[in-house]
N, C-alpha and C positions, 0 to 999 in steps of 0.2 A: 146516656152522652152528658160527658161531662164537657160544660162552655165556661168562657173565660167570666163571667158573673161565679160561678163558683168558685173556681181557682180564685178570684179574689175573698171568697169567704170561708175559703179552707186557712191563705195564708194569715185575715184578722183571727183565726178562730186558734192558730198557733203563735198570737202577741210579732207576727212577722209584718215590717210595713210591706205594704202592696207597693212594686216596681216592676216596672216595664221589664227588664231582665227574668225578676222571678217568674212574672208572668208566661213571661215567652217560654224559659225553661221548662214549667211548669206543663205548657202546649206541646210542646220540641218533645218531652218524655211522652206525654199522654200517647200522642200522635205515632211514637217510635219506638214501642216494648222494646225493653229489652237493648237503648240505643247506646253506643259508644261514645265518650266524649266528643269525640273529633263529629261524628253526627248529629250533635246536638247543639254545637257549635253552629253548625251550617246551617240547621235547621231555626235555629235563632235568628242566625245573620240576614235569611231569607224575612225575614220580619224586621229586626232591627240592625241594619247592613252595617254600622259601625259598630255595632259592640263587642267589646274585646273578651279575651279569653280570659282574661283575671276576671272576670264579671259574669263570664258565666260558671266559670269553679266555684267563686263564691256562693256563685243562685245556689251550684248544686249541690255544694254544701251544708248550707243554711236550711235547700227543704230537707237533705238528708238527715240531719240533727234534728229537723222540727219532725220528721217523720213523717213527711207529705211525702218522701221517695225512699225507695229502698235501693241500697248501692248492692250489686249481685258480683263476683270476681271468680268465676269459672277456671278453674287450674292451666295455666298457659294461656286465659282470657286476660284484656286488658279490660277496666273497670267496666261496668254496666249500669244503669238507671230502667227502674221501671216505678210505676205510678199505684198497681197492687201493691197494697201494701196491707199488714194488720191479718192475715188470714191465714198465715204460715204455711204457705204452698211452695210446689217443690218445680225445679227444671230439667227440662231435657234437652243435651247438647250435642248438636252432632260433632264425630271425630274429623269431619272431611271438611264441611264448608263451614263452620263455627256457627249456626240458627242456632234460636235457643226459643224453646215451647213453655209456656207453663204446664205443671202437673198439680193437680190439687190432690190437699193430704188424703193418704192411700188409706189409714183407717183410723176410726178416730177424730176426737179434735186436739188442737193444738194442746202441748206438742204430738203429734202425731205415733212421733215412734216413742217407745217408752225406751228411755236407758237401761241394759242390762245393770249398771250402779250406778247410782248418782252421785256417789261422792258425797253426800251433805248438798250437795248443790243445788238450787230452785229452778229447776228448767220451765221456760218459758218461751222457746225455739228448739226448733227442730230444722237443720238445714242438708236437704239430703241434692246432689246432682247425678240424674241417672243418664251414663253416655250412650252414643251406638251411631247410627248416620244415619240423616231423615231420607225422607222417601225418596227424594231427587236425587241425593250422593248414594240410597243402595240399587237403584236401578242402573247406576252410571256405571 
């Protein structure tokens, strides 16, 4: 379980200043994987009631740029954030309710998919989104 002191260590390790909004955003994303910005703002405001939207947006941007958060945006969805980084995992997305679940790499190490043609690129990540219906929606 990641704790607030771990968040402080992570911030210091990337040379980001330790601020209440950044700590609260890390905590919110950790507690709500694949959360959208509105959900994150709501969670942060439970901890810091007067935090501005801009402070949360700025924190999300800084934490993503520093590699502490991953931003994903499945087709037709708003941006979502997660703390699971660096392992090149993929996602399942429910076409009906929008639920998102993590899926480990299917084969091998990152990148777990080898492109049929790399066109000279040095590939370091593969992004796959599996679409379908979650268990709750497939029984409805």
